[in-house]
C-alpha positions in Angstrom: 0.0 0.0 0.0 1.3 3.3 -0.9 1.9 6.2 1.7 -1.0 8.2 0.0 -3.4 5.3 0.3 -2.2 4.5 3.9 -2.7 8.1 4.9 -6.2 8.1 3.3 -7.2 5.0 5.1 -5.7 6.2 8.4 -7.7 9.6 8.2 -10.7 7.8 7.2 -10.5 5.6 10.3 -9.9 8.7 12.4 -12.9 10.4 11.0 -15.2 7.4 11.6 -13.5 6.9 15.1 -14.5 10.5 16.1 -18.1 10.3 14.7 -18.9 6.8 16.1 -17.1 7.4 19.4 -19.2 8.8 22.3 -16.3 10.9 23.5 -14.8 14.0 21.9 -11.3 15.2 21.6 -11.8 18.0 23.9 -8.7 19.4 25.6 -10.5 20.0 28.9 -9.0 17.9 31.7 -12.3 16.2 32.8 -12.6 14.7 29.4 -9.2 13.1 29.4 -9.0 9.3 29.4 -10.2 7.1 32.1 -8.1 5.7 34.7 -6.2 2.7 33.3 -6.9 3.6 29.7 -4.2 2.8 27.2 -3.5 4.9 24.1 -4.8 3.6 20.8 -3.3 6.1 18.7 -0.8 9.1 18.8 -0.8 12.4 16.9 2.3 14.6 16.6 1.8 18.1 15.3 5.4 19.3 14.6 4.7 23.0 14.2 2.9 23.1 17.5 5.6 20.8 19.1 2.8 18.7 20.5 2.2 15.1 21.0 -1.3 13.9 22.0 -2.2 10.4 23.0 -5.8 9.3 22.3 -7.9 6.4 23.9 -11.4 5.8 22.4 -11.5 9.0 20.6 -10.7 11.1 23.6 -7.5 12.9 24.5 -5.7 10.7 27.1 -2.5 12.9 27.5 -0.8 15.9 25.8 2.9 16.7 25.8 5.1 19.5 24.6 7.9 17.8 22.5 11.4 18.6 21.2 12.0 17.5 17.7 14.9 17.0 15.3 17.3 20.0 15.3 17.4 19.9 11.4 14.2 22.1 11.2 10.5 21.3 10.7 10.8 20.0 7.2 10.1 16.2 6.8 13.1 13.8 7.2 14.7 13.0 3.9 17.9 11.2 4.6 20.1 9.8 7.3 21.9 12.5 9.2 19.6 15.4 8.3 18.5 15.6 11.9 14.9 16.1 10.9 11.7 14.3 12.3 9.8 12.3 9.7 6.3 12.9 8.6 3.7 10.1 7.8 1.8 7.4 9.5 3.8 4.8 11.3 3.5 2.6 14.5 5.2 2.0 17.7 7.5 -1.1 16.7 9.3 -1.7 19.9 10.9 -0.2 23.1 14.4 0.0 24.6 14.6 0.2 28.4 18.4 0.5 28.0 18.5 3.4 25.6 21.1 6.2 25.6 18.0 8.4 26.3 15.9 7.6 29.3 13.7 5.0 27.8 12.7 5.0 24.2 9.8 3.7 22.1 10.7 2.9 18.5 8.8 4.4 15.6 8.5 2.2 12.5 10.3 4.7 10.2 11.3 4.2 7.6 8.3 2.7 5.7 8.4 1.4 2.1 7.7 4.8 0.6 10.4 6.6 2.7 12.9 3.8 1.5 11.8 4.3 -2.0 12.1 8.0 -2.0 15.6 7.8 -0.5 16.7 5.2 -3.0 15.5 7.4 -5.8 17.7 10.2 -4.3 20.6 7.9 -3.9 20.7 8.3 -0.1 19.8 6.3 2.9 16.5 7.3 4.6 18.0 6.8 8.1 16.4 4.9 10.9 16.2 4.6 14.7 13.5 7.3 15.1 12.1 7.1 18.7 10.0 8.8 21.3 12.4 9.2 24.3 13.3 11.2 27.3 16.4 13.2 28.0 19.8 11.9 27.2 21.2 9.8 30.1 23.0 12.0 32.5 21.0 15.3 31.7 18.6 16.4 34.5 15.3 18.1 34.1 17.0 21.3 35.5 19.4 21.2 32.5 16.5 20.9 30.1 16.1 24.7 30.0 19.7 25.1 28.4 18.9 22.8 25.6 17.7 24.3 22.4 14.0 24.1 21.6 14.7 21.2 19.2 17.7 19.2 19.9 17.3 15.6 18.8 18.7 13.9 15.7 15.2 13.4 14.4 13.4 11.7 17.4 10.6 13.1 19.4 11.8 13.9 23.0 9.8 14.6 26.2 11.0 14.9 29.9 12.0 11.7 31.7 8.9 11.7 33.9 6.7 12.1 30.7 8.4 9.1 28.8 7.8 7.0 31.8 4.2 7.7 31.7 4.1 7.2 27.8 6.0 3.9 28.3 3.1 2.7 30.5 0.2 4.1 28.3 1.3 3.2 24.7 1.4 -0.5 23.7 3.6 -1.7 20.9 1.7 -1.5 17.6 -0.1 1.7 18.4 -0.4 3.9 15.3 1.4 7.3 15.3 0.7 10.1 12.7 3.3 12.6 12.5 2.1 15.8 10.8 3.6 19.1 9.9 
């Protein structure tokens, strides 16, 4: 399935999900997911530097994020330090990451690989949701640039511990401009 077809299918799923679901995606705290709920999809909005976890059509959690230091353009090749755009899924996790816990995003997909091959470059890999680099404290976070990763999506260590518990492997993640 091409990226365009996959994106159309994903957004059709989201549209139906919100129409059929009794909940709404309201940002008010009282509508946030029920105790014990797990995320069933993730939306990253790069320009807003925001990641939202959804459960049953309702906002479960929302986080401010740091992105790749290569700018807001979509990832094109290995080493460009950009965060990819597209629809992926959480394909694994690493409790022993160089960054406080990490959840692997299934980048690159077949379309990313094809586009990179046509350009004669590698698409890169190892795009994660993770915490701070091991050894950096929350107090030191203010000294980091707004976007400091090599293409990953970063949150605080406390937040990634919460995400680790809320997001099962296989959860779809849409990364949008």
